All heavy atoms as a GROMACS GRO file, in nm:
protein
  538
    1MET      N    1   0.085  -0.118   0.000
    1MET     CA    2   0.000   0.000   0.000
    1MET      C    3   0.090   0.124   0.000
    1MET      O    4   0.189   0.130   0.069
    1MET     CB    5  -0.089  -0.004   0.123
    1MET     CG    6  -0.182   0.112   0.132
    1MET     SD    7  -0.292   0.100   0.273
    1MET     CE    8  -0.439   0.053   0.188
    2SER      N    9   0.056   0.222  -0.077
    2SER     CA   10   0.138   0.342  -0.087
    2SER      C   11   0.107   0.439   0.027
    2SER      O   12  -0.004   0.445   0.078
    2SER     CB   13   0.116   0.411  -0.221
    2SER     OG   14  -0.014   0.459  -0.229
    3ARG      N   15   0.210   0.512   0.064
    3ARG     CA   16   0.194   0.611   0.170
    3ARG      C   17   0.156   0.745   0.107
    3ARG      O   18   0.200   0.775  -0.004
    3ARG     CB   19   0.326   0.629   0.246
    3ARG     CG   20   0.370   0.505   0.316
    3ARG     CD   21   0.500   0.526   0.392
    3ARG     NE   22   0.592   0.612   0.318
    3ARG     CZ   23   0.685   0.686   0.376
    3ARG    NH1   24   0.700   0.685   0.505
    3ARG    NH2   25   0.766   0.760   0.305
    4PRO      N   26   0.078   0.823   0.176
    4PRO     CA   27   0.047   0.956   0.123
    4PRO      C   28   0.172   1.044   0.126
    4PRO      O   29   0.255   1.032   0.217
    4PRO     CB   30  -0.062   1.009   0.216
    4PRO     CG   31  -0.047   0.931   0.342
    4PRO     CD   32   0.012   0.798   0.303
    5GLY      N   33   0.185   1.128   0.027
    5GLY     CA   34   0.300   1.218   0.020
    5GLY      C   35   0.282   1.337   0.112
    5GLY      O   36   0.181   1.350   0.182
    6PRO      N   37   0.380   1.425   0.113
    6PRO     CA   38   0.370   1.544   0.196
    6PRO      C   39   0.259   1.636   0.147
    6PRO      O   40   0.222   1.634   0.029
    6PRO     CB   41   0.506   1.610   0.182
    6PRO     CG   42   0.559   1.560   0.052
    6PRO     CD   43   0.501   1.422   0.035
    7LYS      N   44   0.203   1.715   0.238
    7LYS     CA   45   0.100   1.811   0.200
    7LYS      C   46   0.163   1.918   0.113
    7LYS      O   47   0.267   1.974   0.147
    7LYS     CB   48   0.042   1.879   0.324
    7LYS     CG   49  -0.071   1.806   0.388
    7LYS     CD   50  -0.189   1.805   0.296
    7LYS     CE   51  -0.316   1.807   0.376
    7LYS     NZ   52  -0.430   1.789   0.293
    8ILE      N   53   0.101   1.945   0.000
    8ILE     CA   54   0.151   2.051  -0.087
    8ILE      C   55   0.061   2.173  -0.072
    8ILE      O   56  -0.060   2.159  -0.057
    8ILE     CB   57   0.159   2.006  -0.234
    8ILE    CG1   58   0.027   1.950  -0.282
    8ILE    CG2   59   0.269   1.904  -0.254
    8ILE    CD1   60   0.024   1.913  -0.427
    9PRO      N   61   0.121   2.290  -0.073
    9PRO     CA   62   0.039   2.411  -0.056
    9PRO      C   63  -0.052   2.432  -0.176
    9PRO      O   64  -0.018   2.390  -0.288
    9PRO     CB   65   0.143   2.523  -0.044
    9PRO     CG   66   0.266   2.470  -0.107
    9PRO     CD   67   0.262   2.320  -0.090
   10PRO      N   68  -0.167   2.495  -0.156
   10PRO     CA   69  -0.257   2.521  -0.268
   10PRO      C   70  -0.192   2.616  -0.369
   10PRO      O   71  -0.113   2.702  -0.332
   10PRO     CB   72  -0.380   2.584  -0.203
   10PRO     CG   73  -0.337   2.625  -0.068
   10PRO     CD   74  -0.217   2.545  -0.029
   11LEU      N   75  -0.226   2.597  -0.493
   11LEU     CA   76  -0.174   2.681  -0.600
   11LEU      C   77  -0.277   2.789  -0.629
   11LEU      O   78  -0.393   2.758  -0.654
   11LEU     CB   79  -0.149   2.597  -0.726
   11LEU     CG   80  -0.093   2.667  -0.847
   11LEU    CD1   81   0.048   2.717  -0.819
   11LEU    CD2   82  -0.089   2.573  -0.965
   12SER      N   83  -0.236   2.914  -0.622
   12SER     CA   84  -0.331   3.022  -0.648
   12SER      C   85  -0.281   3.106  -0.765
   12SER      O   86  -0.162   3.126  -0.783
   12SER     CB   87  -0.350   3.109  -0.524
   12SER     OG   88  -0.227   3.168  -0.486
   13LEU      N   89  -0.376   3.151  -0.845
   13LEU     CA   90  -0.347   3.235  -0.961
   13LEU      C   91  -0.424   3.365  -0.950
   13LEU      O   92  -0.537   3.366  -0.901
   13LEU     CB   93  -0.388   3.165  -1.090
   13LEU     CG   94  -0.322   3.034  -1.127
   13LEU    CD1   95  -0.391   2.974  -1.249
   13LEU    CD2   96  -0.175   3.055  -1.155
   14THR      N   97  -0.365   3.473  -0.999
   14THR     CA   98  -0.440   3.597  -1.008
   14THR      C   99  -0.532   3.588  -1.128
   14THR      O  100  -0.516   3.499  -1.214
   14THR     CB  101  -0.345   3.718  -1.026
   14THR    OG1  102  -0.278   3.704  -1.151
   14THR    CG2  103  -0.244   3.727  -0.912
   15ASP      N  104  -0.627   3.677  -1.137
   15ASP     CA  105  -0.718   3.678  -1.252
   15ASP      C  106  -0.642   3.699  -1.382
   15ASP      O  107  -0.673   3.637  -1.484
   15ASP     CB  108  -0.824   3.787  -1.236
   15ASP     CG  109  -0.925   3.753  -1.126
   15ASP    OD1  110  -0.938   3.633  -1.092
   15ASP    OD2  111  -0.990   3.846  -1.076
   16ALA      N  112  -0.540   3.785  -1.378
   16ALA     CA  113  -0.461   3.811  -1.499
   16ALA      C  114  -0.383   3.686  -1.542
   16ALA      O  115  -0.379   3.654  -1.661
   16ALA     CB  116  -0.365   3.927  -1.474
   17GLN      N  117  -0.325   3.616  -1.446
   17GLN     CA  118  -0.252   3.494  -1.479
   17GLN      C  119  -0.345   3.388  -1.538
   17GLN      O  120  -0.312   3.323  -1.636
   17GLN     CB  121  -0.182   3.439  -1.355
   17GLN     CG  122  -0.067   3.524  -1.306
   17GLN     CD  123  -0.018   3.480  -1.169
   17GLN    OE1  124  -0.095   3.434  -1.085
   17GLN    NE2  125   0.112   3.496  -1.147
   18ARG      N  126  -0.461   3.373  -1.477
   18ARG     CA  127  -0.558   3.275  -1.525
   18ARG      C  128  -0.603   3.309  -1.668
   18ARG      O  129  -0.614   3.222  -1.753
   18ARG     CB  130  -0.679   3.269  -1.432
   18ARG     CG  131  -0.783   3.166  -1.474
   18ARG     CD  132  -0.892   3.153  -1.372
   18ARG     NE  133  -0.849   3.088  -1.251
   18ARG     CZ  134  -0.838   2.955  -1.236
   18ARG    NH1  135  -0.868   2.876  -1.336
   18ARG    NH2  136  -0.798   2.904  -1.123
   19THR      N  137  -0.624   3.437  -1.695
   19THR     CA  138  -0.667   3.481  -1.828
   19THR      C  139  -0.561   3.448  -1.933
   19THR      O  140  -0.593   3.399  -2.042
   19THR     CB  141  -0.696   3.632  -1.828
   19THR    OG1  142  -0.798   3.658  -1.732
   19THR    CG2  143  -0.740   3.681  -1.964
   20VAL      N  144  -0.435   3.472  -1.901
   20VAL     CA  145  -0.326   3.442  -1.995
   20VAL      C  146  -0.318   3.292  -2.022
   20VAL      O  147  -0.310   3.248  -2.137
   20VAL     CB  148  -0.191   3.495  -1.940
   20VAL    CG1  149  -0.075   3.441  -2.022
   20VAL    CG2  150  -0.189   3.647  -1.940
   21LEU      N  151  -0.323   3.211  -1.916
   21LEU     CA  152  -0.314   3.066  -1.933
   21LEU      C  153  -0.432   3.012  -2.014
   21LEU      O  154  -0.414   2.928  -2.102
   21LEU     CB  155  -0.308   2.997  -1.796
   21LEU     CG  156  -0.179   3.017  -1.718
   21LEU    CD1  157  -0.194   2.964  -1.576
   21LEU    CD2  158  -0.061   2.953  -1.787
   22GLU      N  159  -0.551   3.060  -1.985
   22GLU     CA  160  -0.669   3.016  -2.061
   22GLU      C  161  -0.659   3.057  -2.207
   22GLU      O  162  -0.701   2.984  -2.296
   22GLU     CB  163  -0.796   3.071  -1.998
   22GLU     CG  164  -0.830   3.004  -1.866
   22GLU     CD  165  -0.944   3.071  -1.791
   22GLU    OE1  166  -0.983   3.184  -1.828
   22GLU    OE2  167  -0.991   3.010  -1.694
   23GLY      N  168  -0.602   3.173  -2.233
   23GLY     CA  169  -0.582   3.218  -2.371
   23GLY      C  170  -0.486   3.126  -2.445
   23GLY      O  171  -0.509   3.092  -2.561
   24TRP      N  172  -0.378   3.083  -2.380
   24TRP     CA  173  -0.284   2.991  -2.443
   24TRP      C  174  -0.348   2.856  -2.473
   24TRP      O  175  -0.319   2.795  -2.574
   24TRP     CB  176  -0.162   2.972  -2.355
   24TRP     CG  177  -0.068   3.089  -2.355
   24TRP    CD1  178  -0.060   3.186  -2.450
   24TRP    CD2  179   0.029   3.120  -2.256
   24TRP    NE1  180   0.037   3.277  -2.414
   24TRP    CE2  181   0.094   3.238  -2.297
   24TRP    CE3  182   0.068   3.060  -2.138
   24TRP    CZ2  183   0.196   3.295  -2.222
   24TRP    CZ3  184   0.169   3.118  -2.064
   24TRP    CH2  185   0.232   3.235  -2.106
   25VAL      N  186  -0.437   2.811  -2.384
   25VAL     CA  187  -0.504   2.682  -2.405
   25VAL      C  188  -0.598   2.691  -2.525
   25VAL      O  189  -0.606   2.599  -2.606
   25VAL     CB  190  -0.580   2.639  -2.278
   25VAL    CG1  191  -0.672   2.521  -2.306
   25VAL    CG2  192  -0.482   2.605  -2.166
   26ARG      N  193  -0.669   2.802  -2.539
   26ARG     CA  194  -0.769   2.817  -2.646
   26ARG      C  195  -0.710   2.849  -2.782
   26ARG      O  196  -0.766   2.812  -2.885
   26ARG     CB  197  -0.868   2.927  -2.608
   26ARG     CG  198  -0.973   2.885  -2.511
   26ARG     CD  199  -1.083   2.987  -2.502
   26ARG     NE  200  -1.033   3.121  -2.478
   26ARG     CZ  201  -1.022   3.180  -2.359
   26ARG    NH1  202  -1.058   3.114  -2.252
   26ARG    NH2  203  -0.978   3.301  -2.347
   27ARG      N  204  -0.599   2.922  -2.785
   27ARG     CA  205  -0.543   2.969  -2.912
   27ARG      C  206  -0.491   2.853  -2.995
   27ARG      O  207  -0.416   2.769  -2.946
   27ARG     CB  208  -0.430   3.068  -2.884
   27ARG     CG  209  -0.391   3.147  -3.005
   27ARG     CD  210  -0.291   3.254  -2.976
   27ARG     NE  211  -0.285   3.286  -2.834
   27ARG     CZ  212  -0.177   3.330  -2.774
   27ARG    NH1  213  -0.066   3.347  -2.840
   27ARG    NH2  214  -0.178   3.357  -2.644
   28ARG      N  215  -0.528   2.848  -3.120
   28ARG     CA  216  -0.488   2.738  -3.207
   28ARG      C  217  -0.341   2.744  -3.245
   28ARG      O  218  -0.282   2.642  -3.279
   28ARG     CB  219  -0.573   2.739  -3.334
   28ARG     CG  220  -0.717   2.704  -3.303
   28ARG     CD  221  -0.801   2.706  -3.425
   28ARG     NE  222  -0.745   2.610  -3.521
   28ARG     CZ  223  -0.808   2.567  -3.627
   28ARG    NH1  224  -0.928   2.612  -3.653
   28ARG    NH2  225  -0.752   2.481  -3.708
   29SER      N  226  -0.280   2.862  -3.241
   29SER     CA  227  -0.140   2.875  -3.282
   29SER      C  228  -0.041   2.851  -3.168
   29SER      O  229   0.080   2.858  -3.189
   29SER     CB  230  -0.116   3.014  -3.342
   29SER     OG  231  -0.140   3.114  -3.244
   30THR      N  232  -0.091   2.821  -3.049
   30THR     CA  233  -0.003   2.796  -2.935
   30THR      C  234   0.066   2.661  -2.953
   30THR      O  235   0.004   2.563  -2.994
   30THR     CB  236  -0.084   2.794  -2.804
   30THR    OG1  237  -0.148   2.919  -2.787
   30THR    CG2  238   0.004   2.767  -2.684
   31ALA      N  239   0.194   2.657  -2.920
   31ALA     CA  240   0.266   2.530  -2.923
   31ALA      C  241   0.197   2.433  -2.827
   31ALA      O  242   0.154   2.472  -2.718
   31ALA     CB  243   0.412   2.551  -2.881
   32GLN      N  244   0.187   2.307  -2.866
   32GLN     CA  245   0.115   2.209  -2.785
   32GLN      C  246   0.178   2.188  -2.648
   32GLN      O  247   0.108   2.163  -2.551
   32GLN     CB  248   0.104   2.076  -2.861
   32GLN     CG  249   0.008   2.084  -2.977
   32GLN     CD  250  -0.130   2.130  -2.933
   32GLN    OE1  251  -0.195   2.063  -2.854
   32GLN    NE2  252  -0.174   2.245  -2.982
   33ALA      N  253   0.309   2.198  -2.640
   33ALA     CA  254   0.376   2.183  -2.510
   33ALA      C  255   0.333   2.295  -2.414
   33ALA      O  256   0.307   2.270  -2.296
   33ALA     CB  257   0.528   2.182  -2.528
   34LEU      N  258   0.326   2.417  -2.465
   34LEU     CA  259   0.284   2.530  -2.382
   34LEU      C  260   0.138   2.515  -2.341
   34LEU      O  261   0.101   2.541  -2.226
   34LEU     CB  262   0.304   2.661  -2.457
   34LEU     CG  263   0.259   2.788  -2.385
   34LEU    CD1  264   0.330   2.805  -2.252
   34LEU    CD2  265   0.282   2.910  -2.474
   35ALA      N  266   0.054   2.470  -2.432
   35ALA     CA  267  -0.087   2.450  -2.401
   35ALA      C  268  -0.103   2.342  -2.294
   35ALA      O  269  -0.184   2.357  -2.202
   35ALA     CB  270  -0.165   2.412  -2.526
   36GLN      N  271  -0.026   2.235  -2.304
   36GLN     CA  272  -0.033   2.127  -2.205
   36GLN      C  273   0.011   2.176  -2.067
   36GLN      O  274  -0.054   2.148  -1.966
   36GLN     CB  275   0.054   2.009  -2.249
   36GLN     CG  276   0.050   1.891  -2.157
   36GLN     CD  277  -0.078   1.812  -2.169
   36GLN    OE1  278  -0.171   1.850  -2.240
   36GLN    NE2  279  -0.085   1.703  -2.100
   37ARG      N  280   0.119   2.252  -2.062
   37ARG     CA  281   0.165   2.307  -1.934
   37ARG      C  282   0.060   2.400  -1.875
   37ARG      O  283   0.036   2.398  -1.754
   37ARG     CB  284   0.298   2.380  -1.953
   37ARG     CG  285   0.412   2.288  -1.986
   37ARG     CD  286   0.546   2.359  -1.980
   37ARG     NE  287   0.562   2.468  -2.071
   37ARG     CZ  288   0.620   2.460  -2.190
   37ARG    NH1  289   0.666   2.344  -2.233
   37ARG    NH2  290   0.632   2.565  -2.267
   38SER      N  291  -0.004   2.478  -1.959
   38SER     CA  292  -0.108   2.569  -1.913
   38SER      C  293  -0.226   2.492  -1.855
   38SER      O  294  -0.280   2.528  -1.751
   38SER     CB  295  -0.156   2.658  -2.028
   38SER     OG  296  -0.050   2.736  -2.077
   39ARG      N  297  -0.265   2.383  -1.921
   39ARG     CA  298  -0.375   2.299  -1.869
   39ARG      C  299  -0.339   2.242  -1.732
   39ARG      O  300  -0.423   2.238  -1.642
   39ARG     CB  301  -0.404   2.185  -1.966
   39ARG     CG  302  -0.481   2.224  -2.087
   39ARG     CD  303  -0.519   2.101  -2.171
   39ARG     NE  304  -0.541   2.140  -2.307
   39ARG     CZ  305  -0.450   2.138  -2.405
   39ARG    NH1  306  -0.330   2.090  -2.382
   39ARG    NH2  307  -0.480   2.179  -2.525
   40ILE      N  308  -0.216   2.198  -1.717
   40ILE     CA  309  -0.171   2.142  -1.589
   40ILE      C  310  -0.183   2.246  -1.478
   40ILE      O  311  -0.238   2.219  -1.371
   40ILE     CB  312  -0.027   2.089  -1.600
   40ILE    CG1  313  -0.023   1.965  -1.689
   40ILE    CG2  314   0.031   2.058  -1.462
   40ILE    CD1  315   0.117   1.920  -1.728
   41VAL      N  316  -0.132   2.364  -1.503
   41VAL     CA  317  -0.135   2.470  -1.401
   41VAL      C  318  -0.279   2.508  -1.368
   41VAL      O  319  -0.314   2.525  -1.251
   41VAL     CB  320  -0.053   2.593  -1.447
   41VAL    CG1  321  -0.070   2.709  -1.350
   41VAL    CG2  322   0.094   2.556  -1.461
   42LEU      N  323  -0.363   2.520  -1.469
   42LEU     CA  324  -0.503   2.556  -1.445
   42LEU      C  325  -0.575   2.449  -1.362
   42LEU      O  326  -0.651   2.481  -1.270
   42LEU     CB  327  -0.576   2.580  -1.577
   42LEU     CG  328  -0.539   2.709  -1.650
   42LEU    CD1  329  -0.593   2.707  -1.792
   42LEU    CD2  330  -0.589   2.830  -1.574
   43GLU      N  331  -0.553   2.322  -1.394
   43GLU     CA  332  -0.616   2.213  -1.319
   43GLU      C  333  -0.569   2.213  -1.173
   43GLU      O  334  -0.648   2.194  -1.082
   43GLU     CB  335  -0.585   2.078  -1.383
   43GLU     CG  336  -0.653   2.055  -1.515
   43GLU     CD  337  -0.797   2.013  -1.501
   43GLU    OE1  338  -0.834   1.952  -1.400
   43GLU    OE2  339  -0.874   2.042  -1.594
   44CYS      N  340  -0.440   2.234  -1.152
   44CYS     CA  341  -0.386   2.239  -1.016
   44CYS      C  342  -0.443   2.359  -0.939
   44CYS      O  343  -0.474   2.348  -0.821
   44CYS     CB  344  -0.234   2.245  -1.018
   44CYS     SG  345  -0.155   2.093  -1.072
   45ALA      N  346  -0.459   2.470  -1.007
   45ALA     CA  347  -0.513   2.590  -0.942
   45ALA      C  348  -0.660   2.571  -0.905
   45ALA      O  349  -0.710   2.634  -0.812
   45ALA     CB  350  -0.497   2.711  -1.033
   46ASP      N  351  -0.729   2.481  -0.977
   46ASP     CA  352  -0.869   2.452  -0.945
   46ASP      C  353  -0.882   2.359  -0.824
   46ASP      O  354  -0.993   2.323  -0.787
   46ASP     CB  355  -0.940   2.390  -1.066
   46ASP     CG  356  -0.967   2.493  -1.176
   46ASP    OD1  357  -0.962   2.614  -1.145
   46ASP    OD2  358  -0.992   2.451  -1.290
   47GLY      N  359  -0.768   2.316  -0.769
   47GLY     CA  360  -0.771   2.237  -0.647
   47GLY      C  361  -0.763   2.086  -0.668
   47GLY      O  362  -0.780   2.010  -0.574
   48HIS      N  363  -0.735   2.042  -0.789
   48HIS     CA  364  -0.726   1.899  -0.815
   48HIS      C  365  -0.590   1.846  -0.768
   48HIS      O  366  -0.489   1.916  -0.773
   48HIS     CB  367  -0.744   1.870  -0.964
   48HIS     CG  368  -0.876   1.915  -1.016
   48HIS    ND1  369  -0.995   1.857  -0.979
   48HIS    CD2  370  -0.908   2.015  -1.102
   48HIS    CE1  371  -1.094   1.918  -1.040
   48HIS    NE2  372  -1.045   2.015  -1.116
   49SER      N  373  -0.588   1.720  -0.726
   49SER     CA  374  -0.464   1.658  -0.680
   49SER      C  375  -0.374   1.627  -0.799
   49SER      O  376  -0.418   1.624  -0.914
   49SER     CB  377  -0.494   1.530  -0.604
   49SER     OG  378  -0.540   1.430  -0.693
   50ILE      N  379  -0.247   1.601  -0.768
   50ILE     CA  380  -0.151   1.567  -0.872
   50ILE      C  381  -0.194   1.443  -0.947
   50ILE      O  382  -0.191   1.437  -1.070
   50ILE     CB  383  -0.010   1.550  -0.811
   50ILE    CG1  384   0.044   1.686  -0.769
   50ILE    CG2  385   0.085   1.483  -0.910
   50ILE    CD1  386   0.174   1.683  -0.692
   51MET      N  387  -0.240   1.341  -0.874
   51MET     CA  388  -0.282   1.216  -0.938
   51MET      C  389  -0.406   1.238  -1.025
   51MET      O  390  -0.417   1.182  -1.134
   51MET     CB  391  -0.307   1.107  -0.834
   51MET     CG  392  -0.182   1.061  -0.763
   51MET     SD  393  -0.049   1.010  -0.874
   51MET     CE  394  -0.120   0.862  -0.942
   52GLU      N  395  -0.497   1.319  -0.978
   52GLU     CA  396  -0.619   1.346  -1.055
   52GLU      C  397  -0.586   1.421  -1.184
   52GLU      O  398  -0.637   1.388  -1.291
   52GLU     CB  399  -0.718   1.425  -0.970
   52GLU     CG  400  -0.852   1.441  -1.033
   52GLU     CD  401  -0.952   1.511  -0.943
   52GLU    OE1  402  -0.924   1.527  -0.823
   52GLU    OE2  403  -1.058   1.549  -0.994
   53VAL      N  404  -0.501   1.523  -1.174
   53VAL     CA  405  -0.460   1.598  -1.293
   53VAL      C  406  -0.388   1.505  -1.390
   53VAL      O  407  -0.412   1.508  -1.511
   53VAL     CB  408  -0.370   1.718  -1.254
   53VAL    CG1  409  -0.313   1.785  -1.379
   53VAL    CG2  410  -0.448   1.818  -1.170
   54SER      N  411  -0.303   1.419  -1.335
   54SER     CA  412  -0.230   1.324  -1.417
   54SER      C  413  -0.325   1.234  -1.496
   54SER      O  414  -0.306   1.214  -1.617
   54SER     CB  415  -0.140   1.238  -1.327
   54SER     OG  416  -0.083   1.132  -1.397
   55ARG      N  417  -0.427   1.182  -1.430
   55ARG     CA  418  -0.524   1.095  -1.498
   55ARG      C  419  -0.607   1.173  -1.599
   55ARG      O  420  -0.632   1.126  -1.711
   55ARG     CB  421  -0.616   1.030  -1.395
   55ARG     CG  422  -0.555   0.909  -1.329
   55ARG     CD  423  -0.657   0.833  -1.248
   55ARG     NE  424  -0.709   0.911  -1.136
   55ARG     CZ  425  -0.655   0.913  -1.015
   55ARG    NH1  426  -0.548   0.841  -0.990
   55ARG    NH2  427  -0.708   0.986  -0.920
   56ARG      N  428  -0.652   1.292  -1.562
   56ARG     CA  429  -0.739   1.370  -1.650
   56ARG      C  430  -0.670   1.414  -1.778
   56ARG      O  431  -0.731   1.419  -1.884
   56ARG     CB  432  -0.792   1.493  -1.576
   56ARG     CG  433  -0.891   1.459  -1.467
   56ARG     CD  434  -0.922   1.580  -1.385
   56ARG     NE  435  -1.002   1.674  -1.462
   56ARG     CZ  436  -1.102   1.741  -1.414
   56ARG    NH1  437  -1.137   1.727  -1.289
   56ARG    NH2  438  -1.169   1.824  -1.490
   57LEU      N  439  -0.541   1.447  -1.768
   57LEU     CA  440  -0.468   1.499  -1.884
   57LEU      C  441  -0.378   1.395  -1.950
   57LEU      O  442  -0.306   1.428  -2.046
   57LEU     CB  443  -0.385   1.621  -1.842
   57LEU     CG  444  -0.465   1.740  -1.788
   57LEU    CD1  445  -0.372   1.853  -1.747
   57LEU    CD2  446  -0.566   1.788  -1.890
   58CYS      N  447  -0.380   1.272  -1.897
   58CYS     CA  448  -0.300   1.163  -1.955
   58CYS      C  449  -0.150   1.196  -1.961
   58CYS      O  450  -0.085   1.182  -2.065
   58CYS     CB  451  -0.351   1.124  -2.093
   58CYS     SG  452  -0.521   1.068  -2.092
   59VAL      N  453  -0.098   1.246  -1.850
   59VAL     CA  454   0.045   1.271  -1.836
   59VAL      C  455   0.092   1.202  -1.709
   59VAL      O  456   0.010   1.161  -1.626
   59VAL     CB  457   0.078   1.423  -1.830
   59VAL    CG1  458   0.042   1.491  -1.960
   59VAL    CG2  459   0.010   1.490  -1.714
   60THR      N  460   0.222   1.191  -1.691
   60THR     CA  461   0.273   1.126  -1.572
   60THR      C  462   0.262   1.220  -1.452
   60THR      O  463   0.265   1.343  -1.468
   60THR     CB  464   0.421   1.085  -1.589
   60THR    OG1  465   0.500   1.203  -1.603
   60THR    CG2  466   0.439   0.994  -1.710
   61PRO      N  467   0.253   1.164  -1.332
   61PRO     CA  468   0.252   1.249  -1.212
   61PRO      C  469   0.377   1.336  -1.201
   61PRO      O  470   0.370   1.448  -1.152
   61PRO     CB  471   0.242   1.148  -1.097
   61PRO     CG  472   0.176   1.028  -1.156
   61PRO     CD  473   0.227   1.022  -1.298
   62ASP      N  474   0.491   1.284  -1.247
   62ASP     CA  475   0.614   1.365  -1.242
   62ASP      C  476   0.603   1.489  -1.329
   62ASP      O  477   0.656   1.595  -1.295
   62ASP     CB  478   0.735   1.282  -1.285
   62ASP     CG  479   0.777   1.182  -1.179
   62ASP    OD1  480   0.745   1.204  -1.060
   62ASP    OD2  481   0.843   1.083  -1.215
   63THR      N  482   0.535   1.478  -1.442
   63THR     CA  483   0.515   1.594  -1.529
   63THR      C  484   0.430   1.698  -1.458
   63THR      O  485   0.459   1.818  -1.463
   63THR     CB  486   0.448   1.552  -1.661
   63THR    OG1  487   0.531   1.456  -1.727
   63THR    CG2  488   0.424   1.671  -1.752
   64VAL      N  489   0.326   1.652  -1.390
   64VAL     CA  490   0.240   1.746  -1.315
   64VAL      C  491   0.321   1.812  -1.204
   64VAL      O  492   0.313   1.934  -1.185
   64VAL     CB  493   0.116   1.674  -1.258
   64VAL    CG1  494   0.034   1.769  -1.174
   64VAL    CG2  495   0.034   1.614  -1.370
   65ARG      N  496   0.401   1.735  -1.133
   65ARG     CA  497   0.483   1.791  -1.024
   65ARG      C  498   0.579   1.896  -1.078
   65ARG      O  499   0.602   1.999  -1.014
   65ARG     CB  500   0.561   1.681  -0.954
   65ARG     CG  501   0.479   1.599  -0.861
   65ARG     CD  502   0.566   1.498  -0.785
   65ARG     NE  503   0.483   1.395  -0.728
   65ARG     CZ  504   0.456   1.279  -0.785
   65ARG    NH1  505   0.512   1.247  -0.900
   65ARG    NH2  506   0.378   1.192  -0.727
   66THR      N  507   0.638   1.870  -1.193
   66THR     CA  508   0.733   1.964  -1.253
   66THR      C  509   0.668   2.099  -1.282
   66THR      O  510   0.724   2.204  -1.249
   66THR     CB  511   0.791   1.907  -1.384
   66THR    OG1  512   0.863   1.788  -1.354
   66THR    CG2  513   0.883   2.008  -1.451
   67TRP      N  514   0.549   2.097  -1.341
   67TRP     CA  515   0.487   2.222  -1.383
   67TRP      C  516   0.399   2.283  -1.276
   67TRP      O  517   0.363   2.400  -1.286
   67TRP     CB  518   0.410   2.201  -1.514
   67TRP     CG  519   0.507   2.168  -1.620
   67TRP    CD1  520   0.522   2.048  -1.682
   67TRP    CD2  521   0.607   2.254  -1.673
   67TRP    NE1  522   0.627   2.055  -1.771
   67TRP    CE2  523   0.680   2.180  -1.767
   67TRP    CE3  524   0.644   2.386  -1.649
   67TRP    CZ2  525   0.788   2.233  -1.838
   67TRP    CZ3  526   0.749   2.439  -1.719
   67TRP    CH2  527   0.820   2.362  -1.813
   68ARG      N  528   0.367   2.210  -1.174
   68ARG     CA  529   0.289   2.265  -1.065
   68ARG      C  530   0.375   2.364  -0.991
   68ARG      O  531   0.340   2.468  -0.949
   68ARG     CB  532   0.243   2.156  -0.969
   68ARG     CG  533   0.151   2.210  -0.867
   68ARG     CD  534   0.113   2.106  -0.765
   68ARG     NE  535   0.017   2.160  -0.675
   68ARG     CZ  536   0.043   2.253  -0.582
   68ARG    NH1  537   0.163   2.296  -0.567
   68ARG    NH2  538  -0.052   2.297  -0.504
   0.00000   0.00000   0.00000
């Protein structure tokens, strides 16, 4: 059975930061890597756990930890 990891502080974004990230996700000319990183940060800011974000976006938990 796995042990729970350390408590991570909540991720908070300002309205301006959230607007920029959402714009990168929506824009068709954004590089896919940047769009993926933006999705990760937005999901984490919405209060989702690393494992949940990992499952929802089909990336590894280490990728989520890196960009969180």
